C-alpha positions as CSV (number, residue, x, y, z in Angstrom):
1,M,75.6,99.5,110.5
2,S,73.1,102.4,110.8
3,T,75.6,104.9,112.1
4,V,77.9,106.1,109.5
5,R,81.6,105.3,109.9
6,V,84.0,106.4,107.2
7,R,87.8,106.3,107.1
8,F,90.8,107.9,105.4
9,A,93.7,105.4,105.1
10,P,96.8,107.0,103.6
11,S,100.0,105.2,103.2
12,P,103.0,107.1,104.9
13,T,105.3,106.6,101.9
14,G,105.1,110.1,100.6
15,F,103.5,113.6,101.2
16,L,99.8,114.3,101.4
17,H,99.0,114.8,97.8
18,V,95.9,116.6,96.4
19,G,94.1,113.6,95.5
20,G,94.5,112.1,99.0
21,A,93.5,115.4,100.6
22,R,90.3,115.5,98.5
23,T,89.4,111.8,99.5
24,A,90.0,112.7,103.1
25,L,87.8,115.9,102.7
26,F,84.9,114.0,101.1
27,N,84.9,111.4,103.9
28,W,85.1,114.2,106.6
29,L,82.2,116.1,104.9
30,Y,80.1,113.0,104.6
31,A,80.7,112.2,108.4
32,R,79.9,115.6,109.4
33,K,76.9,115.8,107.3
34,T,75.4,112.4,108.7
35,G,76.5,112.8,112.2
36,G,78.8,109.9,111.6
37,T,82.5,109.1,112.7
38,F,85.6,110.0,110.6
39,I,88.5,107.6,111.3
40,L,92.0,108.2,110.3
41,R,94.1,105.0,109.7
42,I,97.7,105.1,108.7
43,E,98.4,102.1,106.4
44,D,102.0,101.6,107.4
45,T,102.6,98.0,106.4
46,D,105.1,98.9,103.7
47,K,107.9,98.9,106.2
48,E,110.7,99.7,103.7
49,R,109.0,102.9,102.4
50,S,106.9,104.1,105.4
51,T,108.5,106.7,107.6
52,D,107.5,108.7,110.7
53,A,108.3,111.9,108.9
54,H,105.8,111.2,106.1
55,T,103.2,110.3,108.8
56,Q,103.8,113.6,110.5
57,V,103.4,115.5,107.1
58,I,100.1,113.8,106.6
59,L,98.9,114.8,110.0
60,D,100.1,118.3,109.6
61,G,98.5,118.6,106.3
62,L,95.1,117.4,107.5
63,T,95.4,119.7,110.5
64,W,96.1,122.7,108.3
65,L,93.1,121.9,106.2
66,G,90.8,121.7,109.2
67,I,90.1,118.0,108.6
68,T,89.8,116.6,112.2
69,W,89.5,112.9,113.0
70,D,87.2,111.4,115.5
71,E,89.1,108.2,116.0
72,G,92.8,107.5,115.4
73,P,95.3,107.8,114.0
74,Y,95.3,103.9,114.0
75,F,98.3,102.2,112.5
76,Q,97.7,99.3,110.4
77,G,100.9,97.6,111.2
78,A,99.6,97.1,114.9
79,Y,96.9,94.7,113.6
80,A,99.1,92.1,111.8
81,E,97.9,89.4,114.1
82,R,94.3,90.0,113.3
83,H,95.0,90.1,109.6
84,R,96.8,86.8,109.8
85,A,94.0,85.3,111.9
86,D,91.4,86.3,109.4
87,A,93.4,84.8,106.6
88,E,94.0,81.5,108.5
89,R,90.2,81.4,109.3
90,L,89.5,81.5,105.6
91,L,92.1,78.7,105.1
92,A,90.5,76.6,107.8
93,Q,87.0,77.1,106.2
94,G,88.3,75.9,102.8
95,K,87.8,79.4,101.3
96,A,91.5,79.8,100.8
97,Y,94.4,77.4,100.2
98,R,98.2,77.0,100.5
99,C,100.2,77.6,97.3
100,F,103.8,76.4,97.1
101,A,104.5,77.7,93.5
102,T,107.7,79.8,93.8
103,P,108.0,83.2,92.3
104,E,110.6,81.7,89.9
105,E,108.3,78.9,88.8
106,L,105.4,81.4,88.2
107,D,107.7,83.6,86.2
108,A,108.8,80.8,84.0
109,E,105.2,79.8,83.4
110,R,104.4,83.4,82.6
111,R,107.2,83.7,80.0
112,K,106.3,80.3,78.4
113,I,102.6,81.4,77.9
114,E,103.3,84.8,76.7
115,A,105.9,83.5,74.3
116,A,103.3,81.4,72.7
117,G,101.0,84.5,72.3
118,G,98.8,83.7,75.4
119,T,98.0,85.8,78.5
120,F,99.1,84.4,81.7
121,R,96.6,83.7,84.4
122,Y,97.1,81.9,87.7
123,D,95.7,78.4,87.3
124,R,94.5,76.9,90.6
125,A,94.5,73.3,89.1
126,R,97.9,73.7,87.6
127,W,99.6,74.3,90.9
128,A,97.4,72.1,93.2
129,L,99.2,69.5,95.3
130,D,97.5,66.4,96.9
131,P,97.2,66.5,100.7
132,A,100.1,64.1,101.3
133,E,102.5,66.3,99.2
134,Q,101.3,69.5,100.9
135,Q,101.9,67.9,104.3
136,R,105.4,66.9,103.4
137,R,106.3,70.3,102.2
138,L,104.8,71.9,105.3
139,E,106.9,69.5,107.5
140,R,110.0,70.3,105.4
141,G,109.3,74.1,106.0
142,D,108.9,75.0,102.3
143,P,107.8,78.7,101.9
144,H,104.3,79.2,100.6
145,V,101.6,81.7,100.4
146,I,98.0,81.6,101.1
147,R,95.7,82.3,98.2
148,F,91.9,83.3,98.3
149,A,89.9,80.9,96.3
150,M,88.0,83.5,94.2
151,P,84.4,82.5,93.5
152,E,83.3,82.3,89.9
153,H,80.0,84.0,90.1
154,E,79.2,87.6,89.2
155,I,80.3,90.1,91.9
156,A,78.3,93.4,91.7
157,W,77.6,96.4,93.8
158,L,75.7,99.6,93.5
159,D,78.3,102.2,93.6
160,A,77.2,105.5,95.2
161,V,78.9,107.4,92.3
162,H,78.9,105.2,89.3
163,G,75.8,103.1,89.7
164,R,75.9,99.4,89.2
165,I,79.3,97.9,88.6
166,S,80.0,94.2,88.1
167,F,82.8,91.7,87.5
168,Q,82.9,88.1,86.8
169,G,84.7,86.3,89.6
170,S,85.9,83.7,87.0
171,D,87.8,86.6,85.4
172,I,89.9,87.4,88.6
173,D,92.8,85.2,89.6
174,D,93.0,83.6,93.0
175,F,95.0,86.4,94.7
176,V,97.6,86.0,97.6
177,I,96.2,87.1,101.0
178,L,99.1,86.1,103.1
179,R,102.7,86.3,102.1
180,S,105.2,83.6,102.9
181,D,106.5,85.6,105.8
182,G,102.9,85.6,107.4
183,S,102.2,89.3,106.5
184,A,98.9,90.2,104.8
185,I,98.6,91.6,101.4
186,Y,96.8,94.9,101.0
187,N,93.4,93.6,100.1
188,M,93.3,91.2,103.2
189,A,94.5,93.9,105.5
190,V,92.1,96.6,104.4
191,V,89.1,94.2,104.6
192,S,90.2,92.9,108.0
193,D,90.6,96.5,109.4
194,D,87.4,97.8,107.8
195,I,85.4,95.0,109.4
196,A,87.0,95.5,112.8
197,M,86.5,99.2,112.7
198,R,82.9,98.8,111.5
199,I,83.3,100.9,108.3
200,T,80.0,101.6,106.7
201,H,80.9,103.6,103.6
202,V,84.3,103.4,101.7
203,I,84.9,106.6,99.8
204,R,88.0,106.5,97.8
205,G,89.5,107.2,94.3
206,D,88.2,105.3,91.3
207,D,91.6,103.7,90.8
208,H,90.5,101.3,93.5
209,V,87.6,100.0,91.5
210,S,89.6,96.9,90.4
211,N,90.2,96.1,94.1
212,T,86.5,96.3,95.0
213,P,85.3,92.7,93.7
214,K,88.3,91.1,95.6
215,Q,87.4,93.0,98.7
216,I,83.6,92.2,98.4
217,A,84.4,88.5,98.1
218,L,86.4,88.7,101.2
219,Y,83.8,90.5,103.1
220,E,81.3,87.7,102.1
221,A,83.7,84.9,102.8
222,L,84.3,86.4,106.4
223,G,80.6,86.7,106.9
224,A,80.7,90.5,107.4
225,P,78.4,93.2,106.0
226,V,79.6,94.8,102.7
227,P,80.0,98.6,103.1
228,V,78.6,101.1,100.6
229,F,81.4,101.8,98.0
230,A,81.8,105.3,96.4
231,H,84.5,105.8,93.9
232,V,85.5,109.3,93.3
233,P,86.8,110.4,89.9
234,M,90.4,110.9,89.3
235,I,92.0,114.4,89.2
236,L,93.6,115.6,85.9
237,G,95.8,118.5,85.0
238,T,94.6,121.2,82.7
239,D,96.2,119.2,79.8
240,G,93.7,116.3,80.5
241,K,96.3,114.0,81.8
242,K,96.6,112.5,85.3
243,L,97.8,115.1,87.9
244,S,101.5,114.7,88.4
245,K,104.6,116.7,89.2
246,R,104.9,117.9,85.6
247,H,101.7,120.1,86.4
248,G,103.5,121.8,89.3
249,A,102.9,121.2,93.0
250,T,100.8,118.1,93.9
251,A,101.6,118.0,97.6
252,V,99.2,119.9,99.9
253,G,102.1,121.4,101.9
254,D,103.4,123.1,98.7
255,Y,100.2,125.1,98.4
256,Q,100.4,126.1,102.0
257,D,104.1,127.4,101.4
258,R,102.8,129.2,98.3
259,G,100.5,131.3,100.4
260,I,97.3,129.5,99.8
261,L,94.8,129.9,102.7
262,A,93.5,126.6,104.2
263,V,89.9,127.7,103.9
264,A,90.4,128.5,100.2
265,M,92.2,125.1,99.6
266,R,89.3,123.2,101.4
267,N,86.7,125.0,99.3
268,F,88.6,124.3,96.0
269,L,89.1,120.7,96.8
270,A,85.4,120.2,97.6
271,L,84.5,121.3,94.1
272,L,86.9,118.9,92.4
273,G,84.4,116.2,91.2
274,W,81.6,117.3,93.5
275,S,78.9,119.9,92.8
276,P,76.3,121.4,95.2
277,G,74.2,122.4,92.1
278,G,74.0,125.9,90.5
279,D,77.0,128.0,89.9
280,R,78.2,128.7,93.4
281,E,82.0,128.5,93.9
282,I,82.7,130.4,97.3
283,I,81.0,128.3,99.8
284,P,81.6,128.6,103.7
285,E,82.5,125.4,105.5
286,D,79.2,125.1,107.3
287,E,77.4,125.3,104.0
288,L,79.7,122.7,102.4
289,V,78.9,120.3,105.2
290,G,75.1,121.0,104.7
291,L,75.2,120.7,101.0
292,F,77.5,117.7,100.6
293,S,76.2,114.4,99.4
294,L,77.5,111.4,97.7
295,E,74.8,111.9,95.0
296,G,76.6,115.2,94.2
297,I,79.9,113.5,93.2
298,Q,80.3,113.6,89.5
299,R,81.5,110.6,87.4
300,K,83.8,112.4,85.1
301,P,87.4,113.3,86.1
302,A,87.9,116.6,87.8
303,V,90.5,119.2,86.5
304,F,92.9,120.8,88.9
305,D,93.4,124.3,87.7
306,P,96.0,126.3,89.8
307,V,94.9,129.6,88.2
308,K,91.4,129.1,89.5
309,L,92.8,128.1,92.9
310,E,94.6,131.3,93.2
311,W,91.5,133.3,92.0
312,M,89.5,131.6,94.8
313,N,92.2,132.2,97.3
314,G,92.1,136.0,96.2
315,Q,88.4,135.9,96.9
316,Y,89.0,134.8,100.5
317,L,91.8,137.2,101.0
318,S,89.5,140.1,99.9
319,A,86.8,139.0,102.2
320,L,88.7,138.2,105.4
321,P,89.3,140.9,108.0
322,A,92.8,142.2,108.1
323,A,93.1,141.1,111.7
324,E,92.8,137.5,110.6
325,L,95.5,137.9,107.9
326,E,98.0,139.8,110.2
327,G,99.6,136.4,111.5
328,P,100.2,135.0,108.1
329,V,101.5,138.2,106.7
330,R,103.9,138.7,109.7
331,R,105.4,135.3,109.0
332,E,105.7,136.2,105.4
333,L,107.4,139.4,106.3
334,A,109.9,137.6,108.5
335,R,110.7,135.2,105.6
336,L,111.3,138.3,103.5
337,G,113.6,139.8,106.2
338,V,111.3,142.8,106.8
339,D,110.8,143.7,110.5
340,P,107.7,146.0,110.9
341,G,108.4,146.4,114.6
342,T,105.4,147.5,116.5
343,R,103.8,149.3,113.5
344,P,100.3,148.1,113.0
345,L,99.9,146.1,109.8
346,A,96.1,146.4,109.4
347,P,96.1,149.5,107.2
348,A,98.7,148.0,104.8
349,I,97.0,144.6,104.7
350,E,93.5,146.3,104.1
351,A,95.0,148.3,101.3
352,A,96.8,145.5,99.5
353,K,94.6,142.4,100.0
354,A,92.1,143.1,97.2
355,R,94.9,143.0,94.7
356,S,96.6,139.9,96.1
357,R,95.9,136.3,95.3
358,T,98.2,134.6,97.8
359,I,99.7,135.4,101.2
360,L,103.1,135.6,99.5
361,Q,101.7,138.4,97.2
362,L,100.1,140.1,100.1
363,G,103.2,139.9,102.1
364,Q,105.3,141.4,99.3
365,Q,102.7,144.3,98.8
366,V,102.8,145.0,102.6
367,A,106.6,144.8,102.6
368,V,106.7,147.5,99.8
369,R,104.6,149.8,101.8
370,L,107.0,149.3,104.8
371,D,110.3,149.1,103.2
372,P,111.3,151.4,100.2
373,S,113.9,149.0,99.1
374,R,111.2,146.5,98.4
375,A,109.8,148.7,95.6
376,V,110.9,147.5,92.2
377,L,110.1,149.2,88.9
378,D,108.1,146.9,86.8
379,E,107.3,147.0,83.0
380,K,104.2,149.2,83.6
381,G,106.1,151.6,85.8
382,A,109.0,151.8,83.4
383,A,106.5,152.5,80.5
384,L,105.0,155.4,82.3
385,V,108.4,156.8,83.1
386,A,109.3,156.6,79.4
387,K,106.0,158.0,78.2
388,L,106.1,161.1,80.5
389,G,109.9,161.7,80.0
390,D,111.1,164.9,81.8
391,A,107.5,165.5,83.0
392,F,107.7,162.5,85.3
393,A,110.3,164.0,87.7
394,R,108.8,167.4,87.4
395,N,105.4,166.1,88.3
396,V,106.9,164.2,91.2
397,A,108.5,167.3,92.5
398,L,105.4,169.5,92.2
399,M,103.3,166.9,94.0
400,T,105.9,166.4,96.7
401,E,106.1,170.1,97.4
402,A,102.4,170.3,97.9
403,L,102.3,167.2,100.1
404,A,105.1,168.5,102.2
405,A,103.0,171.6,103.0
406,L,100.3,169.3,104.3
407,P,100.3,169.3,108.2
408,A,100.7,166.0,110.0
409,G,97.2,166.2,111.4
410,E,95.7,166.4,107.9
411,W,97.7,163.5,106.5
412,T,94.7,161.3,105.9
413,A,93.3,159.9,102.7
414,D,90.8,162.8,102.2
415,G,93.4,165.5,103.2
416,I,96.0,164.0,100.8
417,L,93.4,163.7,97.9
418,A,92.5,167.5,98.4
419,A,96.1,168.5,98.3
420,I,97.0,166.5,95.1
421,K,93.9,167.8,93.3
422,G,94.7,171.4,94.2
423,A,98.3,171.1,93.1
424,A,97.4,169.4,89.9
425,E,94.8,172.1,89.1
426,A,97.3,174.8,90.1
427,H,99.9,173.5,87.7
428,G,97.4,172.6,84.8
429,L,98.0,168.8,85.1
430,K,95.6,166.0,84.5
431,L,94.9,164.2,87.8
432,G,96.3,161.0,86.4
433,D,99.6,162.6,85.4
434,A,99.9,163.9,88.9
435,M,98.9,160.7,90.7
436,Q,100.6,157.9,88.7
437,P,104.2,159.1,89.1
438,L,103.5,159.2,92.9
439,R,102.4,155.6,92.7
440,V,105.4,154.5,90.6
441,M,107.8,156.2,93.1
442,L,106.1,154.4,96.1
443,T,105.6,150.9,94.6
444,G,107.5,150.8,91.3
445,S,104.2,149.9,89.7
446,T,101.1,151.7,88.1
447,V,98.8,149.4,90.0
448,S,97.9,149.8,93.7
449,E,95.1,151.1,95.9
450,P,94.1,154.7,95.2
451,V,97.2,156.9,95.5
452,N,95.8,158.9,98.4
453,E,95.1,155.8,100.5
454,L,98.6,154.5,99.5
455,L,100.2,157.6,100.8
456,A,98.2,157.4,104.1
457,V,99.3,153.8,104.6
458,V,103.0,154.6,104.0
459,G,102.9,157.6,106.4
460,R,103.9,161.3,105.9
461,E,107.6,161.1,106.7
462,A,108.2,157.8,105.0
463,A,106.2,158.8,101.9
464,L,108.0,162.2,101.6
465,A,111.4,160.6,102.0
466,R,110.6,158.1,99.2
467,L,109.3,160.8,96.8
468,R,112.6,162.6,97.3
469,Q,114.7,159.6,96.5
470,P,115.8,158.3,92.9
471,L,113.4,155.9,91.1
472,P,113.0,152.4,92.4
473,A,115.5,150.0,90.8
474,P,114.3,148.0,87.7
475,A,113.3,144.4,88.2
476,A,116.1,142.1,87.5
477,A,116.0,140.4,84.1
478,P,115.3,136.7,84.2
479,A,118.5,134.5,83.8
480,P,119.2,133.3,80.3
481,A,118.1,129.6,79.7
482,A,121.0,127.1,79.9
483,A,122.3,126.0,76.6
484,G,121.2,122.6,75.4
């Protein structure tokens, strides 16, 4: 048990959500920090809801995040015989028993007790049968389940996040470990798998705390070492409620589609409920591994703030070399229907990346620099046009004339700046009144990289052509809300 072995065990009944991705990341970081083994196990025992498509989405999401597994993926459904054998071993040892109470009988008992103002609990003695009656029912082929005989003593563990947690076994019902069709219930299957895979640390969401005393009792009954448990706090939305679709995207794939970089998503997820100490927020992967510890996991719920995620993504966009962003930007341009041909994208990416927070925004900004039809007059651009009035078109014409006189060999950021300054001085214009109209004509906005750099990126012939065209079209007004 000295070598760390951890696992991420998603159910392929849906997409890889933010909470699951963070659980996977914490397990992966701990394995890498300790030199241990990270195991991927797909818990596909819910045959009605599990699909190969969801399994693939989970694998793709982990791969995109850079979370690589050392063993697996194993599929829980392949170990049904072992699950059943472990349950029957407990039965043979007298630590579990057959229960012939039907769901209808249990439901009727529940309604009766609740109608009298009580709380229903499964009563082992109430449903016990003498050995002869049990044998008769077995021979008759009556359906039954196998229940674990929950010990009545205190069950406690030292949680790596929350400290000592304890439950009274007497407060927990004898729970089913084997259904009437011979398939294992979740707690039985998980413990059987974790024992077989020699899991040393179980790092999972704290919504599993109520399962832990049952699982510890099963470990002890099966004579297996109990792993270290670390229950990670839940993730909340910015309104303090459990993260759900009402807060926006919750599936990892949605953030990939929205232009979030994998490295930024990984960094952001790592800081959801874990702190390396201090105020650092941008932490490279190798440092994340070196700094990670179970002791650094916080007890209070974490808040998923999409605005902060975009900010962090913007920090990574600004820092990454243009060459590393060219592939994602080309894919975004293709989605937008913009074909850059053989034109190098690095200058446009370099110019726009500091003002972009997602690959989508960066792709749009690069598209504006490549294709004049992508320039749309925004509110700030329209306000400048209104403010300058007739002077807007006049200033554009004066600057265009000066730029047209600039030889192609001098069409550089420095050469363009000198030409604009010279023309502004010659016509008695403030430098801002000379530059801002050019920026609006090229991008539709008053915000971009320095105008001389923007002109250099667009290129001499393309820039002059744009400056001689009408203003970019205004942005389309949002559609009115539907009545009712």
